[in-house]
N, C-alpha and C positions, 0 to 999 in steps of 0.2 A: 559572637561566637562565629567562627569561620568553618566553612564547609568545602568540600571538594566539587570542582565543575571542570569540564573540558573547555578551555577558554582558547578561542582562535584570535590571534593578532595578525596584522599586516605590517610589513617594514616597509622602509622608505622606496624600495625597489618593487613594490607591488605584492612581493610574495607573501603567502599566509603560512603561519606556524600554529600548530594544534598541540596542546600539552594540558596535563591535569594540573590544575592550580587552586589554590585556597582562596575562595572570596567570601565575602560577609554579606548578610541579608540587606543592608543598607544600599548595596551595589545593584540588588535586583530591580527591574523596571517597575513602574507603577502598575496597579492592578488592585482588583478587589479581594482576591483570594490567594493565600500563600499556602502551597502544597508541598508536604515532604514527600518528595519522589521517590518511588521503590523501584519502578522499572521503565525503561525506554526500548528503542528498537533502532534498526537503521535501514533507512530507505534510500532511494537513488538521489532524493534532494539533500538528504543528509551528508551523502558523499561529496557532493557538490559544496555544501555549507561547510563542512570540516576542510575541504581542499581549496579548490581555486576559486569558490563562491558563487560561480555560474550566473552572476548577475541578481542573485537572489538576496545576498547580505548587503545591506546598505551601510552599517555603520560598525566599525571594530574598536575595542575587542568584541568578541561576539560569543554568545553560548549557543551551538547548534542544538539539534534534537526535536523534530517536528512531532513527536509523539511523547506522551508520558502517562503514567498511572501512578497514583499514590493516595495519601491520606491529608485531607484537609487540616491545615495546622491554626490558620486564622482566616477569618471571614468576615467582610464589611457588607455582604450580601446575605438577605435572609434565607435564600435558597439552599445554601451551604453552611455547615456548622462544622466545628472542629471534630474529627474522628470519622467524618464522611469519607467514603471511597469515590474517587473520581477518576475519569478518564478525559484526556484532550488528545484531539487529533485536528490537524488543519489550522485555519484562520492565520496562517503565514506565522504562526508560532515556530521558533527555530530558524526562521528566515529573517523577517524583519524584526521580530520580538524574541527576546532570549527565550530558549527553549528548556528541553528535559534532560540535556546532558549535564545534570547537577543535582546535587542531594536535595536542593530546594528550588522552586519556580514560583513566580508571581504572575498571576494572568487576570483576565477580564472573568467575571463568572459567566457571562453569556457563552464563553468558549468551552466550558466545561459540560460533560454529561454525567450523571451519577453512573458508577459502576453497575451494569446489570446484575440481578440476582443469579447467582450460579457461577458467575466468572471470578477469578482471582485476579489481582493485578497482574501477576506474571503471564496468566492466559491472556489478558487484556492487550498485553504488549507483543505477544506471539501472533495476535490478530493485527493490531496497529493500523496504521494508514492503508497497508497493503491489503489486509484482510477486510477493513471496513470498505475500502474501494471495490473489493471483488463482491462484497455482499451486495452494495449499491448496485453494480452491474448485473448480478443475478436477478435483483428485484425489478430492475428495468426490463429485463428480458422477460420475467414473468407478467409484468404489467402490459406487455405487448404480445402476449399469448403463448408464451413458451411454456409447455408442459411435458411430464416425462412421457416417453412411449412415442413422440414425433419423429425421433432419429436422433444421430448423434450430435452432441454440442461440442464445438471446436473450443480448445483454449490455447492461444498462442503465448510463446514466453513462459510455459507452463511450469519451468522449474524454477522460476523467480518467484518473490513474495506475494504478488497479486495472483499469479497463475497457480501457485501451490495451493492458495486457499480456495481459488475458483474450482479447481479440480476436486477438492476435498468436498466442498459445499454441494456442487452439482451432482456428484456421485452419491452422497447422502440422500439428496432430494429424489433420486431413482432415475437420473438421466444416465445414458450412455455417454461418456466422455472421450474425446479424442484430444491427446495432448501433443503440441507441437513443440520440439526442443531441438537446439542445434548441439547439445551435448549428450551423446549416446550413453555415457556413464549414468546419466539420471534416470534411465528407463525403470530400472527397479523401484527407485524412490517414487516415481510417478505412478507405477501401477500399485505400489503399496497405499497411495493416497485415494486409488479408486479409478484410475484411467483404465479404460478397456482396449484402448488403441494408441499407438505411438506414431506420430507422424514427423518424419525427418524435415527439419527445416529447409534443406535444400529442394525438397519435394514441392514446396509450396511458395517459396521465396521468390520465384523468377517470374517477371512480368510476362504475360502471354498477350498476343495480338487479339485474340477472341474476348470480346467483352463478357460473353456468358460461356460457362462450362456446364457439365452436368451437375443437377441440383444434389447436394451433398450433406449440407449441414443445417440442422433445426435451429441452431443459434450459434453464436460466438462470443467469447469475452476476448477481445483483442488487446493485448499489452505492447504490440510492436509497431504499429502504423506502417507507413511507408508502402512499399512494393507488395509485401504480404497482405496487408489489408486490402489493397486494390485488388489482388488475386483472390481474396476470401469473398469479397463481395460479388464476384461472378459465379461462386460455388454455393451460395445460398439457397435453400429451398424457397419456393414461391412465399411470399408474406413474411419470411423470417428475418431476425434483427441481430444486428452486431453492435455490442456494447464497447466502445472505443474507451480504453482506460490508459493507455500509454504510448510512448513514441520511440521505444527503443530502436527500432528500425528507421527512424528518421520522420520529421514532420510533414514531408511532402506526401502527396496522395495521387500518384499517376493513374488515375481511374478515370471511367466514362460514367454518365448518368443512366446507362441502359439498365443495369441491374435495378435500379429505383423505378424506373419506367415500365420494364417489361415484366419484371417479377415482383414488384411491390416491396423491394427489399428496404428495411430501415436501418438507418445508421445512427445509433443512441450515443451522445457524448456523456461521459460520466465525470463529475467533478466532485472531490471529495472535500476541497478546502473551504468553500463557501456554503455547504451543505445546510439547509435550515435545520433548527433544533428538533422539530417534530420527526423529520425524516432520518435524523441521526439517531433518535430514540429506537425508532423502528428498526433501522438496520442492526443496532447493538442487541435489541431483544431477540431478533432472528439469529444473529450470530450465536447468542448464548443458547438458544434453542435447537438450531439446525447444524451447526458445526461439530462434527465428532471430535472431542477433545483428545482421544487417542491419537488420532490422525494429526491434530495440531500439535501435540507434543512431539511426533516424529518429525515436524519441521524445524523444531527448535534447535539453535545453535547459541550456547551460551556465551556472554561476554561481559567484561567490565569496562570502565571508563578509560584505562589505559590502553585497550585493545582497538579503541575507535578510530585513531588515525590510520592504521593499516586497513581495518574493515571498511572506512570510507574509500581508500583507494582501490580495494578489491571490487566493491560493489559498482564502481564506475567502469570497472573493466568486464562487468558481467561475470564475476567469478564467486559470487555468493549463491548458495542453494538454500531455499526455504526462508526461515525467518530468524533473524538474530534477536535474542533477548538480552539487553543490557541491564545487569544488576548495577545500579548507580552507587550502591552502598557495599559493593563486593570488593 
């Protein structure tokens, strides 16, 4: 039985080509569990894997899709049985291992988590790696002392996938949220998610010579990195933390150690790819409990497999707002 997949091939000139193609189950990679995929999503990494590869894809032909949710079809592992609803994010699936842009996927049981009670597979992919990362960032800030009422929490790259979920989560948890965006047209969208303050990107993106500025932020989820992260570090309240989740503004960090030494600021690195199983469960349970589903619905942009080549190019240009939910059977 053949089924649809977005297959990326590479020609002799090194150019990649993505198109929806029929493949068969015996083409799927080795693994313990075969999943009938229902939904996937589009992240920045997916844009790279659909397009130029970004050094993430090792072998072609390749099926991208770093996230998926669906129903177990067959399992050699006692933890999962046919009919179980499951979610996958990370573990380099969609990069090194074939991913979720197909109607079926075969993966290691260790990479899966059960779909949390109260979430549908569609909602799980509206969350996806982006929302999972946002939850990990919020949990890390809480573990380092962040609580409502301490002052505004900054979210950079706020209209993107991680940022959108972070804004909605923090607002729902009772925080005052300041959202940074370079797209003025997203202001109404960000306020609808719960942002109480909009910060223009140009107001916070310039490197300043002073290592410390006025204490302004009780916490920060930073998806940008680069000069903006350096600037934000000098604006954090005493003892406050920044959770670093991305590098949309560059991998460099033109900062000094002064905020760490004189204000006790913490810089927390957030990795979602190799996150241990127990922490994955904790994050997904928190998502099911704390993320307002009406706000999640407002972020969703629906798509199908044929839409992915264009969406992959769009996300690399920063032209995607919120969360794309891909119905692989649509």
